[in-house]
VOPAGU-2260 file (C-alpha; in pm, 1 decimal, decimal comma):
REM VOPAGU-2260
SITE   aa  ch    i         X         Y         Z
SITE  MET   A    0   -1572,7    3029,1    -689,8
SITE  PRO   A    1   -1231,9    2970,4    -855,4
SITE  ASP   A    2   -1219,3    2734,2   -1147,2
SITE  ASN   A    3   -1109,5    2384,4   -1054,6
SITE  PRO   A    4    -896,7    2230,7   -1334,2
SITE  PHE   A    5    -962,7    1886,3   -1185,9
SITE  ARG   A    6   -1320,3    1912,6   -1313,2
SITE  ARG   A    7   -1195,3    1971,3   -1665,7
SITE  ALA   A    8    -950,8    1679,3   -1666,8
SITE  SER   A    9   -1012,6    1367,7   -1871,6
SITE  PRO   A   10   -1153,1    1068,9   -1677,4
SITE  PHE   A   11    -817,4     890,0   -1685,6
SITE  LEU   A   12    -622,4    1194,0   -1572,4
SITE  ALA   A   13    -884,4    1275,2   -1309,6
SITE  GLY   A   14    -862,8     924,2   -1167,7
SITE  PHE   A   15    -484,0     933,2   -1160,4
SITE  LEU   A   16    -483,0    1274,2    -989,2
SITE  ALA   A   17    -737,0    1155,8    -731,5
SITE  ALA   A   18    -526,7     849,3    -649,2
SITE  THR   A   19    -207,0    1055,3    -634,2
SITE  ALA   A   20    -365,0    1315,5    -407,3
SITE  PHE   A   21    -489,8    1047,9    -169,3
SITE  PHE   A   22    -183,5     823,1    -151,1
SITE  THR   A   23      83,5    1095,1    -139,7
SITE  ARG   A   24     138,1    1433,3      13,1
SITE  LEU   A   25     218,0    1594,8    -319,6
SITE  PRO   A   26      47,7    1935,6    -356,3
SITE  ILE   A   27    -230,8    1834,2    -593,0
SITE  ALA   A   28    -490,8    2067,4    -443,7
SITE  ALA   A   29    -728,9    2040,6    -739,3
SITE  ALA   A   30    -782,2    1672,2    -667,5
SITE  ARG   A   31    -858,5    1716,2    -299,1
SITE  HIS   A   32   -1215,6    1833,5    -338,2
SITE  HIS   A   33   -1377,2    1489,4    -363,9
SITE  ASP   A   34   -1467,7    1554,0    -727,2
SITE  TRP   A   35   -1384,3    1194,0    -814,0
SITE  PRO   A   36   -1488,3     883,1    -614,7
SITE  LEU   A   37   -1173,0     715,3    -490,2
SITE  ALA   A   38   -1302,0     365,2    -568,6
SITE  ASP   A   39   -1348,5     461,4    -934,7
SITE  ALA   A   40    -980,6     558,3    -944,9
SITE  GLY   A   41    -877,3     211,1    -825,9
SITE  TRP   A   42    -719,0     123,1   -1159,4
SITE  ALA   A   43    -461,9     400,0   -1098,2
SITE  PHE   A   44    -355,4     276,2    -752,9
SITE  PRO   A   45     -67,8      58,6    -881,2
SITE  LEU   A   46      59,6     338,5   -1105,0
SITE  VAL   A   47      80,9     575,2    -809,3
SITE  GLY   A   48     238,8     295,1    -608,4
SITE  ALA   A   49     504,5     244,9    -874,8
SITE  GLY   A   50     587,6     615,7    -850,0
SITE  ILE   A   51     623,7     592,5    -472,5
SITE  GLY   A   52     842,4     286,6    -516,4
SITE  ALA   A   53    1059,5     474,0    -767,4
SITE  ALA   A   54    1109,6     756,1    -515,8
SITE  ALA   A   55    1211,3     501,7    -251,1
SITE  ALA   A   56    1448,3     338,8    -502,5
SITE  LEU   A   57    1609,1     677,6    -567,1
SITE  ALA   A   58    1665,6     720,8    -193,8
SITE  PHE   A   59    1830,7     376,4    -182,3
SITE  LEU   A   60    2056,9     470,7    -473,5
SITE  LEU   A   61    2158,6     807,1    -326,6
SITE  ALA   A   62    2232,3     650,1      11,3
SITE  GLN   A   63    2466,5     397,4    -146,5
SITE  LEU   A   64    2630,9     661,7    -366,2
SITE  VAL   A   65    2737,5     857,8     -57,0
SITE  GLY   A   66    2892,5     543,2      88,4
SITE  LEU   A   67    2625,5     413,8     324,5
SITE  GLY   A   68    2593,9      40,4     370,6
SITE  ASP   A   69    2301,5    -180,7     275,6
SITE  TRP   A   70    2117,3    -147,5     606,7
SITE  PRO   A   71    2124,1     234,8     633,3
SITE  ALA   A   72    2031,7     260,7     264,8
SITE  ALA   A   73    1743,8      17,7     312,6
SITE  LEU   A   74    1610,5     206,3     614,8
SITE  LEU   A   75    1628,6     538,1     430,4
SITE  ALA   A   76    1447,5     388,7     131,3
SITE  VAL   A   77    1164,6     260,8     350,0
SITE  LEU   A   78    1144,9     588,0     543,6
SITE  SER   A   79    1132,6     789,8     221,1
SITE  GLY   A   80     818,2     600,2     125,0
SITE  VAL   A   81     675,9     664,2     471,1
SITE  ALA   A   82     749,9    1035,1     436,2
SITE  LEU   A   83     598,7    1059,7      87,9
SITE  THR   A   84     275,3     899,8     207,1
SITE  ALA   A   85     280,4    1066,0     553,2
SITE  ALA   A   86     270,9     717,6     710,5
SITE  LEU   A   87     -84,3     671,6     580,7
SITE  HIS   A   88     -64,3     292,5     557,3
SITE  GLU   A   89     153,6     244,0     864,8
SITE  ASP   A   90    -110,5     424,6    1069,0
SITE  GLY   A   91    -378,7     196,8     926,5
SITE  LEU   A   92    -173,9    -113,0    1005,0
SITE  ALA   A   93    -124,1       0,2    1365,1
SITE  ASP   A   94    -492,1      82,1    1418,5
SITE  THR   A   95    -597,4    -249,8    1266,1
SITE  ALA   A   96    -356,6    -446,3    1486,6
SITE  ASP   A   97    -480,4    -264,1    1796,9
SITE  GLY   A   98    -845,6    -315,0    1706,3
SITE  PHE   A   99    -836,0    -674,2    1583,0
SITE  LEU   A  100    -611,5    -798,1    1865,4
SITE  GLY   A  101    -732,4    -578,3    2148,8
SITE  GLY   A  102   -1108,8    -547,1    2104,5
SITE  ARG   A  103   -1358,1    -780,8    2270,0
SITE  ASP   A  104   -1632,9    -747,5    2008,8
SITE  ARG   A  105   -1707,7    -566,3    1683,6
SITE  GLU   A  106   -1807,5    -238,8    1848,4
SITE  ALA   A  107   -1499,7    -238,3    2072,7
SITE  LYS   A  108   -1270,5    -314,9    1780,2
SITE  LEU   A  109   -1412,2     -28,7    1572,5
SITE  ALA   A  110   -1387,4     209,2    1868,3
SITE  ILE   A  111   -1021,4     120,0    1921,7
SITE  MET   A  112    -946,9     165,8    1552,1
SITE  ARG   A  113   -1105,0     510,9    1559,6
SITE  ASP   A  114    -877,2     618,4    1846,3
SITE  SER   A  115    -576,4     808,7    1710,6
SITE  ARG   A  116    -351,4     675,9    1987,7
SITE  HIS   A  117    -157,9     354,2    1927,4
SITE  GLY   A  118    -130,9      68,1    2173,3
SITE  THR   A  119     121,8    -209,0    2214,1
SITE  PHE   A  120      -5,7    -416,4    1923,1
SITE  GLY   A  121      -0,6    -114,7    1691,4
SITE  VAL   A  122     351,7     -10,6    1783,4
SITE  LEU   A  123     478,1    -364,9    1739,9
SITE  ALA   A  124     306,8    -389,6    1400,2
SITE  ILE   A  125     484,9     -75,9    1276,6
SITE  VAL   A  126     820,6    -194,4    1413,3
SITE  PHE   A  127     784,2    -534,5    1246,6
SITE  SER   A  128     669,7    -377,3     918,9
SITE  ILE   A  129     962,2    -136,9     890,3
SITE  SER   A  130    1208,9    -400,8    1009,9
SITE  LEU   A  131    1095,0    -668,7     766,3
SITE  ARG   A  132    1091,3    -433,9     468,6
SITE  SER   A  133    1433,5    -293,5     555,5
SITE  ALA   A  134    1578,7    -639,5     612,6
SITE  ALA   A  135    1449,3    -757,1     275,4
SITE  LEU   A  136    1604,6    -461,2      93,7
SITE  ALA   A  137    1933,0    -494,5     281,3
SITE  SER   A  138    1953,5    -862,2     191,2
SITE  ILE   A  139    1899,9    -776,3    -175,7
SITE  GLY   A  140    2175,9    -515,7    -155,9
SITE  ASP   A  141    2216,3    -455,2    -527,7
SITE  VAL   A  142    2079,7    -112,5    -621,6
SITE  ILE   A  143    1910,1    -222,3    -942,7
SITE  HIS   A  144    1740,9    -528,6    -796,3
SITE  ALA   A  145    1638,5    -344,2    -480,5
SITE  GLY   A  146    1498,2     -55,4    -682,9
SITE  LEU   A  147    1294,2    -284,4    -905,9
SITE  ALA   A  148    1169,0    -473,2    -600,0
SITE  LEU   A  149    1051,8    -146,4    -444,1
SITE  ILE   A  150     863,3     -45,9    -757,0
SITE  ALA   A  151     694,8    -387,0    -782,4
SITE  ALA   A  152     612,2    -402,8    -410,5
SITE  HIS   A  153     453,6     -58,4    -395,4
SITE  ALA   A  154     256,4    -122,0    -714,6
SITE  VAL   A  155     122,2    -468,7    -630,8
SITE  SER   A  156      39,0    -382,4    -270,1
SITE  ARG   A  157    -182,4     -96,2    -388,7
SITE  ALA   A  158    -331,7    -302,1    -671,2
SITE  ALA   A  159    -470,7    -525,6    -395,8
SITE  LEU   A  160    -676,0    -244,2    -244,1
SITE  PRO   A  161    -951,0    -229,0    -511,9
SITE  VAL   A  162    -989,7    -606,2    -468,9
SITE  ALA   A  163   -1054,4    -555,2     -97,7
SITE  MET   A  164   -1289,0    -262,9    -171,5
SITE  TRP   A  165   -1481,3    -489,0    -410,0
SITE  ARG   A  166   -1503,4    -792,7    -182,4
SITE  LEU   A  167   -1573,4    -609,7     145,2
SITE  ALA   A  168   -1850,5    -364,0     224,9
SITE  PRO   A  169   -1764,3     -66,1     447,2
SITE  ALA   A  170   -1782,0    -162,1     815,1
SITE  ARG   A  171   -1908,7     184,9     909,7
SITE  ALA   A  172   -2162,8     418,8     757,0
SITE  GLU   A  173   -1904,1     696,1     776,2
SITE  GLY   A  174   -1527,2     724,1     751,9
SITE  LEU   A  175   -1279,3     667,1     471,1
SITE  GLY   A  176   -1397,0     315,7     389,2
SITE  ALA   A  177   -1750,7     443,3     333,0
SITE  THR   A  178   -1665,7     764,1     146,5
SITE  ALA   A  179   -1424,4     582,8     -85,6
SITE  GLY   A  180   -1708,8     358,5    -203,5
SITE  ASN   A  181   -1708,0       5,2    -339,2
SITE  ALA   A  182   -1475,6     -66,6    -628,3
SITE  ARG   A  183   -1645,7    -185,7    -944,5
SITE  PRO   A  184   -1514,9    -471,6   -1160,7
SITE  PRO   A  185   -1355,4    -248,5   -1431,6
SITE  ALA   A  186   -1144,5     -68,1   -1169,3
SITE  VAL   A  187   -1054,1    -396,7   -1001,3
SITE  ILE   A  188    -954,1    -563,7   -1328,1
SITE  GLY   A  189    -755,5    -258,6   -1434,4
SITE  ALA   A  190    -568,1    -242,7   -1103,3
SITE  VAL   A  191    -483,1    -612,5   -1103,5
SITE  ALA   A  192    -371,6    -606,7   -1467,6
SITE  ILE   A  193    -151,1    -299,8   -1422,6
SITE  GLY   A  194      -6,5    -428,5   -1095,3
SITE  ALA   A  195      70,4    -767,4   -1249,4
SITE  ALA   A  196     232,6    -607,3   -1555,0
SITE  ILE   A  197     456,0    -390,0   -1336,9
SITE  SER   A  198     551,2    -683,9   -1114,4
SITE  VAL   A  199     640,4    -914,6   -1402,0
SITE  THR   A  200     830,6    -639,9   -1582,2
SITE  ALA   A  201    1028,0    -540,5   -1272,3
SITE  LEU   A  202    1097,4    -883,5   -1122,9
SITE  GLY   A  203    1062,1   -1117,7   -1418,1
SITE  PRO   A  204     789,1   -1376,0   -1486,8
SITE  MET   A  205     892,0   -1619,7   -1212,4
SITE  ARG   A  206     960,2   -1385,0    -921,8
SITE  GLY   A  207     688,1   -1142,8   -1025,7
SITE  GLY   A  208     434,6   -1422,2   -1062,3
SITE  VAL   A  209     521,6   -1577,6    -727,4
SITE  GLY   A  210     494,0   -1239,8    -556,7
SITE  ILE   A  211     152,3   -1177,2    -710,8
SITE  CYS   A  212      25,8   -1520,8    -605,9
SITE  LEU   A  213     149,3   -1484,4    -249,0
SITE  THR   A  214       0,1   -1137,1    -224,2
SITE  GLY   A  215    -328,9   -1273,6    -353,9
SITE  VAL   A  216    -330,0   -1540,5     -83,3
SITE  ILE   A  217    -268,0   -1276,5     184,3
SITE  VAL   A  218    -541,6   -1052,4      43,8
SITE  PHE   A  219    -809,2   -1320,4      44,2
SITE  ALA   A  220    -703,9   -1440,5     388,6
SITE  MET   A  221    -726,9   -1084,8     520,5
SITE  VAL   A  222   -1066,3   -1039,1     354,3
SITE  GLY   A  223   -1196,4   -1332,7     556,2
SITE  ILE   A  224   -1036,2   -1206,6     877,0
SITE  ALA   A  225   -1173,4    -853,7     833,0
SITE  ARG   A  226   -1520,7    -988,3     760,1
SITE  ARG   A  227   -1516,3   -1196,9    1077,9
SITE  GLN   A  228   -1360,8    -926,4    1293,1
SITE  ILE   A  229   -1563,9    -617,4    1199,2
SITE  GLY   A  230   -1793,6    -724,0     917,0
SITE  GLY   A  231   -1616,2    -530,7     641,0
SITE  GLN   A  232   -1339,7    -283,8     569,5
SITE  THR   A  233   -1232,2      57,9     689,5
SITE  GLY   A  234    -956,7     290,3     576,2
SITE  ASP   A  235    -734,5     140,3     846,4
SITE  VAL   A  236    -797,3    -211,3     720,9
SITE  LEU   A  237    -706,8    -105,6     367,1
SITE  GLY   A  238    -383,5      40,3     503,4
SITE  ALA   A  239    -305,7    -294,2     666,2
SITE  PHE   A  240    -371,1    -467,5     332,0
SITE  GLN   A  241    -114,3    -242,9     165,3
SITE  GLN   A  242     150,1    -299,7     430,8
SITE  LEU   A  243     113,9    -676,2     422,9
SITE  GLY   A  244     127,8    -679,9      44,2
SITE  GLU   A  245     442,8    -467,9      37,5
SITE  ILE   A  246     611,5    -690,2     296,4
SITE  VAL   A  247     524,2   -1007,5     103,1
SITE  MET   A  248     652,5    -866,9    -225,3
SITE  LEU   A  249     982,8    -746,2     -79,4
SITE  LEU   A  250    1043,5   -1072,8     105,4
SITE  THR   A  251     969,3   -1264,9    -214,9
SITE  ALA   A  252    1217,0   -1052,3    -408,4
SITE  ALA   A  253    1476,6   -1096,5    -135,0
SITE  ALA   A  254    1432,1   -1474,0    -126,6
SITE  ALA   A  255    1459,8   -1494,8    -503,4
SITE  THR   A  256    1780,7   -1289,1    -515,1
SITE  ALA   A  257    1951,0   -1446,9    -211,5
SITE  PRO   A  258    2286,2   -1604,7    -302,3
SITE  SER   A  259    2298,6   -1981,5    -294,4
SITE  ARG   A  260    2491,0   -2130,6      -4,6
């Protein structure tokens, strides 16, 4: 059996590699062998998110450098994040919308969420998600402010996931939600602290703090909804958490940078 360098990595590096391998499609083969429980790598989620946000910010910058307007640049920035993550969270949002809004009971909701095909609610959820994020970036317009907003949004929205994995038990005995495990307090505290630090640094104390508070409200509201709907969380539900957090952060940044009338 070939040597796996992931096994020889330090705990911090191993956790970061595990989170990077899961959230992106970067070729980190050594971290794809389930050698590190995903929940234990929760502290690294916002760091990986900040990297994804930086890649989206670069796409926004390049689009404007070649002369594209705010809207095309914003769409390309959002789509670059989708491409880097292979639409992982968008798929989860769509499945969650289909299941929560289309299922009659818990078993029906989980069955719908397991189906790889998307229904009307799922398609609409993706359309609204991409539209709202693009509109927020286009309204910001300025490359620097938009780039910082992307970094903060991707970081904070992923910092929320360990919180959900701590507060909600897996709804199934199998699947991503179960194999990822329950986040423990050190990983949760680390994720929240890192996400908050990135948000405040990128957006400033006022805007960053407001974004964190609003995201927290959405997270705890969604925790209650998920518990009532299916009795816990799944990988799809965690994807929906991320999408809602990213939308809230970008809209907050857009509102804070909107010119006064």
